[in-house]
C-alpha positions in Angstrom: -20.7 21.8 -3.0 -23.8 19.4 -1.7 -25.2 22.2 0.3 -25.8 24.5 -3.7 -26.7 20.7 -5.3 -30.0 20.6 -2.6 -30.6 24.2 -2.7 -29.7 25.0 -6.5 -29.5 21.6 -8.5 -27.8 23.0 -11.6 -27.2 19.8 -13.0 -30.9 20.0 -13.5 -32.0 23.6 -13.6 -29.3 25.8 -14.5 -30.9 25.7 -18.5 -34.5 26.1 -19.2 -35.0 23.0 -21.2 -38.0 20.5 -22.2 -37.8 18.6 -18.8 -38.4 21.4 -16.7 -40.5 23.9 -18.6 -43.2 21.5 -19.4 -45.3 22.9 -21.9 -48.8 24.6 -21.2 -47.3 25.9 -17.7 -46.8 28.6 -16.0 -43.2 29.5 -15.7 -42.4 32.3 -13.1 -39.8 35.5 -14.5 -37.0 35.4 -11.7 -37.1 39.3 -10.9 -41.0 40.2 -11.7 -41.8 37.6 -10.3 -45.3 38.6 -9.9 -45.4 37.6 -13.7 -45.3 34.7 -15.5 -45.2 33.5 -19.3 -46.7 30.9 -20.6 -44.5 27.8 -22.5 -46.5 28.0 -25.9 -45.4 25.1 -28.1 -43.3 28.1 -29.8 -41.4 28.5 -27.0 -41.2 24.7 -25.5 -39.5 24.2 -29.3 -36.7 26.6 -28.8 -35.9 24.6 -25.5 -33.3 21.6 -25.7 -34.9 18.3 -24.4 -32.8 18.1 -21.6 -29.4 20.3 -20.4 -26.9 20.6 -23.0 -24.5 20.4 -19.7 -25.5 17.5 -18.5 -22.5 15.3 -19.9 -20.9 16.9 -16.9 -18.8 16.5 -13.9 -16.4 18.6 -16.1 -12.7 18.2 -14.9 -11.7 21.1 -15.3 -13.2 24.4 -15.6 -12.2 28.0 -16.2 -14.6 30.6 -15.2 -13.2 33.5 -16.9 -14.3 37.5 -15.5 -13.3 40.3 -17.2 -11.5 42.7 -14.5 -8.5 44.6 -15.4 -6.5 42.1 -13.7 -6.2 40.0 -16.8 -4.6 42.4 -18.9 -1.0 41.2 -18.8 -1.3 38.3 -16.8 -0.3 35.5 -20.0 -3.3 33.5 -18.4 -4.6 32.7 -22.5 -2.5 29.7 -22.6 -3.4 28.0 -19.0 -7.1 28.8 -19.7 -7.6 27.7 -22.9 -6.0 23.7 -21.6 -9.5 23.4 -19.4 -12.0 21.0 -20.5 -14.6 23.7 -21.0 -14.8 28.0 -20.3 -17.4 29.5 -18.7 -17.5 33.4 -20.1 -19.3 36.6 -19.4 -21.0 38.7 -21.5 -19.1 38.4 -24.8 -15.8 39.5 -24.2 -13.0 40.1 -26.7 -10.9 37.3 -26.8 -9.5 37.5 -30.2 -5.8 39.9 -31.2 -3.0 40.5 -29.0 -5.5 40.0 -25.7 -5.9 36.1 -26.3 -2.4 35.8 -24.6 -4.3 36.9 -21.5 -7.6 35.7 -21.6 -7.5 33.0 -24.0 -10.1 32.4 -27.1 -11.0 28.6 -25.9 -15.0 29.0 -25.7 -17.4 26.8 -24.2 -20.5 28.6 -23.0 -20.6 32.5 -23.5 -23.9 34.9 -20.7 -25.3 37.7 -22.6 -26.6 40.3 -21.3 -30.2 41.8 -23.2 -28.7 45.3 -23.3 -26.1 44.6 -24.9 -27.7 43.6 -28.2 -30.3 46.5 -27.7 -27.1 48.9 -27.5 -24.6 47.6 -29.4 -27.0 45.4 -32.3 -29.9 48.2 -32.2 -32.5 44.5 -30.5 -30.7 43.0 -33.6 -33.5 44.6 -35.6 -31.0 45.3 -37.9 -27.1 45.0 -37.6 -27.7 41.2 -37.8 -24.6 40.1 -39.8 -22.4 42.6 -37.5 -23.3 40.5 -34.8 -23.6 37.0 -36.0 -19.9 38.1 -37.3 -18.8 39.2 -33.7 -19.3 35.8 -32.3 -17.6 33.9 -34.6 -14.9 34.0 -32.4 -16.6 31.9 -30.0 -17.0 29.0 -32.0 -19.6 26.0 -31.5 -20.0 28.3 -27.8 -23.3 28.7 -25.8 -24.8 31.6 -26.2 -26.5 31.6 -22.2 -29.3 34.7 -22.0 -31.1 35.5 -19.2 -35.5 35.5 -21.3 -37.0 35.0 -18.5 -35.6 37.5 -15.7 -37.5 40.5 -16.5 -39.7 40.4 -18.9 -38.1 43.1 -20.7 -35.5 40.7 -21.8 -37.5 38.4 -23.2 -38.2 39.6 -26.9 -34.6 40.1 -27.1 -33.4 37.2 -26.2 -35.8 35.1 -28.5 -34.7 37.6 -31.1 -31.1 36.0 -30.1 -32.0 32.7 -30.5 -34.3 33.0 -33.9 -31.0 35.1 -35.2 -28.5 32.2 -34.9 -31.2 29.4 -36.2 -32.3 31.6 -39.1 -28.4 32.1 -40.8 -27.7 28.7 -39.3 -25.1 29.8 -37.0 -22.7 28.0 -34.8 -23.3 29.1 -31.1 -26.9 27.6 -30.1 -28.8 29.6 -27.6 -29.6 28.8 -24.3 -31.7 30.6 -21.5 -31.4 30.5 -17.7 -34.2 28.6 -15.8 -35.7 31.4 -13.4 -36.4 29.3 -10.3 -33.1 28.4 -10.5 -31.5 31.8 -10.2 -34.4 32.4 -7.4 -33.1 29.3 -5.6 -29.9 30.7 -6.2 -29.8 34.0 -4.8 -32.0 32.6 -1.4 -28.8 30.9 -1.3 -26.7 33.3 -0.6 -29.0 36.0 1.1 -28.6 32.7 3.6 -24.9 33.4 3.7 -25.4 37.7 3.6 -25.0 38.0 -0.2 -28.2 41.0 -0.7 -27.9 42.2 -3.9 -31.0 43.5 -6.2 -29.3 40.6 -8.5 -26.2 38.2 -8.0 -23.9 39.4 -11.0 -23.2 36.4 -13.8 -20.1 36.0 -12.4 -21.4 34.6 -9.4 -24.3 32.6 -10.7 -21.6 31.1 -13.5 -19.6 30.5 -10.2 -21.6 28.4 -8.8 -23.4 25.9 -11.4 -19.9 25.5 -11.6 -18.5 24.3 -8.9 -21.2 21.6 -9.6 -20.9 20.6 -13.0 -16.7 20.8 -12.5 -14.4 18.7 -10.4 -11.5 21.8 -10.5 -13.2 25.2 -11.1 -10.2 28.0 -11.5 -11.6 31.8 -12.1 -10.1 34.2 -14.2 -10.4 38.1 -14.1 -12.7 38.6 -11.0 -11.0 41.0 -8.6 -13.8 44.0 -8.2 -10.9 46.4 -6.8 -9.0 49.3 -8.7 -5.3 48.4 -8.2 -4.0 45.5 -8.4 -2.0 43.1 -5.9 1.5 45.4 -6.8 -1.0 49.1 -5.7 -1.3 49.6 -9.8 -4.0 51.1 -10.9 -6.0 48.5 -13.3 -8.6 49.0 -15.4 -12.9 47.6 -14.1 -12.6 45.6 -17.6 -9.7 44.5 -19.3 -11.5 45.6 -22.4 -12.8 49.0 -20.7 -13.4 51.2 -17.8 -16.9 51.2 -17.6 -18.8 50.3 -14.2 -21.5 48.8 -13.0 -24.6 50.6 -12.1 -24.6 51.7 -8.2 -26.3 49.4 -6.8 -27.6 46.8 -8.4 -25.1 44.0 -7.6 -23.2 43.5 -4.5 -19.6 42.2 -6.2 -17.8 43.0 -3.0 -19.8 40.9 -1.1 -19.5 38.3 -3.3 -16.3 38.8 -3.5 -16.4 37.6 0.3 -17.8 34.9 -0.5 -15.3 33.2 -3.3 -12.1 34.0 -1.2 -13.8 31.9 1.5 -14.5 29.3 -1.1 -10.5 30.0 -2.5 -9.4 29.5 1.6 -11.1 26.2 1.9 -10.3 25.1 -1.4 -13.5 24.5 -2.6 -12.4 27.0 -5.8 -9.0 28.5 -6.7 -8.7 32.2 -7.3 -6.0 33.3 -9.9 -4.6 36.8 -8.8 -2.5 38.6 -11.2 0.0 36.5 -13.2 -0.2 32.6 -14.1 2.9 30.9 -14.5 4.1 30.7 -18.1 5.1 27.2 -19.5 
């Protein structure tokens, strides 16, 4: 934890804010790092004054991955009892699945590719988008606006759509320098990927922002502990692009953290109340 705090400082740097992204400064992209973006008045106004997570530390946090292992896990109630719930990539949380995955959401990451594929970059389908995210209540929607240049316009469009329709959710952006420091940190520990997965980014930040972190739905294998086949995600079986993330290496780190008692990893079913 203290290593993460000294390398990356999620408390101050995880989210792009007016404090860490001064007006008129040039921000380097996380992955296209030779490219920069000027923090104009318009962009500066979109940023929170300080990190909306600065009311830390949260006592108990749940980081909910989307692994198929969550199906029939009955973990919903336990997840919903957490003080702060992180989710990834706008996953389904309503209907019969909520008994397994819960429905409380305080922060959810949004991959701009989902906005492009599912909502035509919000050029239309705004109503459908707003309807679908209503289930997240007043959650923070976290977008990688400054990771690739191609993400910027779509991420800003999400921000403006929420503003335009006075939605209860707020769009916030990863700070690219934080993500770069984080990738560098994990690279020294053997996680060399084109890019860290969003679940791993969120887990890393949660370790700094929360006293107790528990992970659910993190399981990069196609069979359960009982050797039963499971889908890649609890809602579909779509596999990631090969070579993009280093899931097994990330998982190895997570297992080590679990072994040291730095976080807890939920395998299989949750105890029912």
